[in-house]
C-alpha positions in Angstrom: -15.9 -15.6 4.0 -13.9 -12.9 5.1 -13.6 -12.1 8.9 -14.3 -8.5 9.3 -12.6 -7.2 12.4 -13.8 -4.2 14.7 -11.4 -1.4 15.0 -9.3 -2.0 17.9 -6.1 -0.2 17.0 -4.9 3.2 15.6 -3.3 1.6 12.5 -2.4 -1.7 10.7 0.7 -1.9 8.7 0.2 -4.4 5.7 3.6 -5.7 4.6 3.5 -7.8 1.5 6.5 -10.2 0.8 7.2 -12.2 -2.1 10.9 -13.4 -1.9 12.0 -10.8 0.6 14.1 -12.8 3.0 17.1 -10.2 2.6 15.0 -7.1 3.0 12.0 -7.9 5.4 13.8 -7.7 8.8 15.1 -4.4 7.8 11.5 -3.4 7.1 9.9 -4.5 10.1 12.7 -2.7 12.4 12.0 0.6 10.3 8.2 0.3 10.8 8.7 -0.4 14.6 11.2 2.3 15.1 8.9 5.0 13.4 5.7 4.0 15.0 7.2 3.9 18.2 8.1 7.7 17.9 4.3 8.3 17.7 1.7 7.5 20.3 -0.3 5.2 17.7 -1.5 1.8 18.8 -0.7 -0.6 15.8 -0.2 -4.0 14.5 1.9 -5.2 11.6 0.5 -8.1 9.4 2.9 -9.5 7.2 1.7 -11.8 4.2 4.0 -14.1 2.5 2.6 -14.4 -0.8 3.9 -17.9 -1.6 7.5 -17.1 -1.4 10.1 -19.4 -2.9 12.8 -18.3 -0.7 13.0 -18.3 3.3 10.7 -15.2 3.7 8.2 -16.9 6.1 11.0 -18.3 8.0 12.6 -15.3 8.6 9.6 -13.5 9.7 8.6 -16.4 12.2 12.1 -16.0 13.8 11.7 -12.4 13.9 8.3 -12.6 15.7 9.7 -15.4 18.1 12.8 -13.5 19.0 11.0 -10.2 19.7 8.3 -12.0 21.4 5.9 -9.5 19.8 2.1 -9.8 20.2 1.4 -7.1 17.5 3.2 -8.8 14.6 1.3 -11.2 12.7 2.5 -13.7 9.7 -0.2 -14.9 7.4 0.9 -17.4 4.3 -0.9 -17.4 1.1 -1.4 -20.9 -0.1 -1.0 -19.5 -3.7 0.4 -16.4 -5.1 -2.4 -13.7 -5.0 -0.5 -10.7 -6.0 -0.3 -7.2 -4.3 -3.7 -5.8 -5.1 -5.6 -8.9 -3.9 -3.4 -9.3 -0.8 -3.9 -5.4 0.1 -7.7 -6.0 0.0 -7.8 -9.3 1.7 -5.7 -8.1 4.6 -7.8 -5.2 5.4 -10.6 -7.6 6.2 -8.7 -9.5 8.8 -7.0 -6.4 10.4 -7.9 -4.3 13.5 -6.6 -0.8 12.7 -8.9 1.9 12.1 -6.3 3.2 9.6 -4.5 1.1 7.2 -1.0 1.5 5.6 0.9 -0.4 2.9 4.7 -0.9 3.7 6.4 -3.1 1.2 8.7 -5.9 2.6 11.5 -4.7 0.2 12.7 -2.1 2.9 12.0 0.9 0.4 10.9 3.5 2.9 12.9 5.7 5.0 12.0 5.9 8.9 11.7 9.6 8.3 9.2 8.9 5.5 7.1 6.9 7.4 7.0 9.3 10.4 6.3 12.1 8.1 3.0 10.2 6.8 2.1 8.9 10.4 2.2 12.5 11.9 -1.2 13.0 9.9 -3.0 10.0 10.9 -6.5 10.7 12.1 -6.6 14.1 10.3 -7.6 13.0 6.7 -9.2 10.1 4.9 -6.3 9.6 2.9 -2.5 10.6 3.5 -1.1 10.3 -0.1 2.8 10.4 -0.7 4.5 11.9 -3.6 8.0 12.1 -4.7 8.3 15.3 -6.8 11.9 15.9 -7.6 13.0 13.6 -4.8 12.2 10.5 -6.9 15.4 8.5 -6.9 14.3 5.5 -9.1 15.5 4.6 -12.4 14.4 7.1 -15.0 12.3 4.6 -16.9 10.1 4.1 -13.7 10.0 7.7 -13.0 8.7 8.5 -16.5 6.3 5.4 -16.3 4.8 6.8 -13.0 4.4 10.1 -14.7 2.5 9.0 -17.4 0.4 6.7 -15.4 -0.6 9.5 -13.1 -1.2 11.9 -16.1 -3.6 9.2 -17.6 -5.6 8.8 -14.1 -5.8 12.6 -13.7 -7.1 12.9 -17.1 -9.6 10.1 -17.0 -10.7 10.8 -13.6 -10.9 14.8 -13.6 -8.5 15.2 -10.5 -5.3 16.6 -10.2 -3.1 14.4 -7.8 0.3 14.4 -7.8 0.8 10.5 -7.3 -1.4 7.5 -7.2 0.7 4.8 -5.4 3.1 4.3 -2.7 2.4 3.9 1.2 -0.8 5.8 1.1 -2.7 5.6 4.7 -6.3 5.2 4.4 -9.1 4.6 6.6 -9.5 0.8 6.8 -13.3 1.0 6.1 -12.7 2.9 2.8 -10.3 0.1 1.6 -13.0 -2.5 2.3 -15.8 -0.5 1.1 -14.3 0.7 -2.2 -11.9 -2.4 -2.9 -11.5 -2.9 -6.5 -11.8 -6.0 -8.4 -8.0 -6.1 -9.4 -4.8 -8.2 -8.4 -2.3 -5.6 -10.1 -0.5 -2.5 -9.0 -3.2 0.0 -10.0 -5.5 -0.9 -7.0 -4.5 2.2 -5.2 -5.5 4.5 -7.9 -8.9 2.9 -8.0 -9.4 3.4 -4.3 -8.0 7.0 -4.3 -10.4 8.0 -7.1 -13.3 6.6 -5.3 -12.7 8.1 -2.2 -12.3 11.4 -4.0 -15.6 10.8 -5.8 -17.1 10.5 -2.3 -15.6 13.8 -1.3 -13.2 12.1 1.1 -10.6 14.6 2.6 -6.9 14.1 1.9 -3.4 15.4 2.4 -0.5 15.1 0.0 2.7 14.6 1.5 6.3 15.2 0.0 8.6 12.2 0.8 11.8 10.7 -0.4 12.3 7.5 -1.8 15.0 4.7 -1.8 16.2 2.2 -4.3 15.8 -1.4 -3.4 18.3 -2.7 -1.2 18.2 -6.3 -2.5 16.5 -7.8 -5.6 14.6 -6.3 -8.6 11.2 -4.7 -8.9 8.4 -7.0 -9.7 6.1 -4.3 -11.3 6.9 -4.9 -15.0 5.3 -8.1 -15.8 2.7 -9.0 -18.2 0.3 -9.9 -15.5 0.5 -6.4 -13.8 0.5 -4.7 -17.1 -2.9 -6.4 -18.1 -4.2 -5.5 -14.3 -3.0 -1.8 -14.6 -4.8 -1.5 -17.9 -7.9 -3.0 -16.5 -7.9 -0.2 -13.6 -7.6 2.4 -16.0 -10.5 1.1 -17.9 -12.6 0.8 -14.7 -11.7 4.4 -13.8 -12.5 5.7 -17.2 -15.9 3.8 -16.9 -16.8 5.1 -13.7 -16.0 8.6 -15.0 -18.4 8.0 -17.7 -21.1 6.8 -15.3 -20.7 9.8 -13.0 -21.1 12.1 -16.1 -24.0 10.7 -17.6 -25.9 9.7 -14.4 -25.1 11.9 -11.7 
């Protein structure tokens, strides 16, 4: 059974890691440097998703050397995937707000600050890249197609449905989707919009990964994304028919 925590802090950073021994230290440094420029109380929950490298050892060493009380390492006994980890960790966390920061060091400190500056003002703070997207052209085009599909079937006109969104943690738990894949964020965003939640879209820049390759394009994730698209479509049909 999940252990649901009362809000004791302003924000929880969820840092998922799968074979990120070369990136996770930089990620933690970036988060801490950014949040220390705000007045937000925080915790960082690092989740090692059954890595095959030394990720958990690197994180453990970081915690011990920094003697930090607000960095927590959780170790999955099996690989659960990003979507499952995102939802599960929300139930163990203590922040009123909840933010994904991937362990691959893909976010600027300036990017995190732009998003963190709006914490408390909206139900969702949603980043988008616009013309600043520095990813490979194939990934950019796939993201554009995905956004177009979600807008088409949901009836909304959002600029992006992924990335380091900041949610109220309650909404992540309340509207958690049944998916293990990379489209979980779209499901939550659409549901919060359906419930008339407030949001702010923030233009940010992104970085190429410093080490390793993207893990987004696997059969498992493609099937999970397809499942999420179907769920959003069926929810729209129910909304049109019954509400």
